[in-house]
N, C-alpha and C positions, 0 to 999 in steps of 0.2 A: 436499443441495442439488444441483441439476442444472446450475447455472451455475458458471463458473469461480470458484475461491476466490482472492481477492487475496493473493498472496504478494509481489508487487512493486508499486512505484508504477505508476500507469496511464500516466504520461507517458513517452514514448520519443522523446527529441529526436534522437538519431542525427546529431549535427551535426559539422561540421568548420569551425572559425572561421579565417578568413583575415584578417590584418591589412590594413586599407585603405592603399593608397598605399605599400606596402613596397618600397623601391627595391632593397635588398640582401637576400639570403637571411638570415632570422633564425632564432630557436630554434624547436624543435618541442616541444610539450607534450602531455600526456594528462590527462584528467580523468574521474573516475567521476561523471558528472553527476547520476545519481539519488541516489547517496550524498550528494553535495554538497547537493542540495536538501533532503533530509530531515535533514541535519545542521545546517542553519542554524537560528537562533532562530525565524525565521518558520515554517520547516518543522515544527519541534517543536511550536510553538503551534497551527499548523493541524491537525496530527495529533491533538493533545489535544482541540481544540474539536470536530473532526469525530467523534471517538470518543464524546465526551460527548453529542452530538446523537443518535447512533444507539444509545447504550447502552440506553435504555428499550425500544426495539424489539427489541434483541438479547435482553434479559431476558424480554420477552413471548414471543418465539419459543422460548426455552429452556423456559419454563413449559409451553407447549403440547406441546413434545416430551416433557417429563416426564409429562404426562397420557397421551400415547399409549403411552409405555413402561409406565405403570402398567396400562393396559388390556390390553396384550400379556401382561404377567405374569399378570393376572387370567384371561385366556383360557388360558394355558399351565397354570396351576395347576388350573383347573376343567375341563380337557379330558376328564377321565374321569368327572366327576360332572354336568356341565351337559347339558341336553337339546340336541338338534340345533338346535332353534329358537332357544334362547338363545345358542348358539355362533354361529349365522349372524347373529343380530342384533348381537352384539358385534363380529364380524368386519366387518360393514358399517359400524359406528360407527368402528372403527379405520381402515378404508379411507377413509372420508369425512374424518376429521380429518387423516389423513396427506396426502391430496390438497390439502386446504385449507392445511395448513402449508407444503407445497411451493410453492404459488402465492404465499403471503405472503412466503416467504423469497426467491423469485425477484424479487418486486417490491421488497423491501427491498434486495436486492443491486444491482438496477438503479439505485435511487435513490442508494445508497452510491457506486457506480461513477461516476455522473454528477457528484455533488458533489465527489468526490475529483478527478475530471478537471478540473473548473473550478479548484479550488485549485492543482493542480499546473501547469496552464497559466499561471495568474497568476504563480506563483512562478518557473516556468521562464522567463517573459518577463523578469522582473527579473534572474534569474541570467544570462541572455544579455547584458544590458547590462553587468553587472559583468565578465563574461569578455571582452567586446570591449574594454573599457577596459584591463583587465589586459594583454591581448595587445598593444595599442598602446603602453602605457607600458613594457613589458618586452621589446620587440623580438621578439615571437613572430610567425612566419610562418604557423604551423599549430598548431591545438589539436584533438586528436581525443577523441571521447567513447568510451572503451573499455568503458563499461557496456552499450553497445548491441551486440546480436549482428550488427547490420548494419555494424559497423566491424571488419573482420577484421584486427586488430592481432595479429601472431603473437609479437612480442617488444617490450618497452619497458623501459628501465632505470628503476629506482625514482627516480632523481634528477630525472626529467622529469615526475613526477606533481605537478600543481598543485592537486589537489583541496582540500587544507587551506588553501592560500593564497587560493583563491577563496571558501571558506566564511568565512574571517577577514575578507576584504575586503567580502563581502556584508553580514556582520553589522555591520561598522564603518560602512557606508553606510546601513544600514536604520534606520528610526525606532525600532525595538525594541532598538537596540544597547546600551541602558542595562541590559538584563537580563544575568544571569550568562552567560558564554560556554558554548556547547555544543561538546564535542569532535567533530571531524569523523572520519568513518570512512574509512579508506584501503583497505579491502578491495574486491575486485572483485565479491564476492557481492552480488546485489541484496537489498535489505532491505524489509520492509513498512513503509509509512507508518502505516497504521492497521489494526486487526483488522476482518474482515468480520462480518456478523451470524452467529449460530450456525448450524451446518450440521445440517439435519434428519437424523435417523437416528443421530446420535452424541450420546450423553448428555454434557453438559459435566462436566469434571473439577472437583472442589471446589478452590476457591482459585485458579482460573485466570481469573477475571473481570478484564479489563484496563481 
């Protein structure tokens, strides 16, 4: 696939929340906003729903890739016995199917990116409301998103990380709060929300369908 492969959420908030009307200097906190979003119950459900919607297309692309791989094997095995005309015909078929698969995969990836962006923007807006309330209620003057490369935080003590608190508060306020709680991730590594469609040119490994 010639487009970027999604390994991180498409939403990059890169925010710094300032508590409104703060008369005296308050606390400073950090949050891994992307991990927080995907760790909420709404984020988990959105990821599952989006994956389910694109799963049929992913399987279709995998099947077409398998067909191309089979033709390549046929060409390789018959290189010494096939006529030049037969080899040229098979090569043209492989080339045509590969170009078609690349176009389909790019289109599917574009659709996937757009749908994911919509979901993350919606969840990000709700998350910002929760963070603002948390900041006001707990006397925070500043909350930094350390998951964004645009926030150059060189050092932060573990005790000021509010990611889990925000996830818990979000789930408590959300209509879906009756579901079993989902543990929040506290690592700084960005995580995927959902898997992209299959990448052309790479045969899928057995048992890795997500």
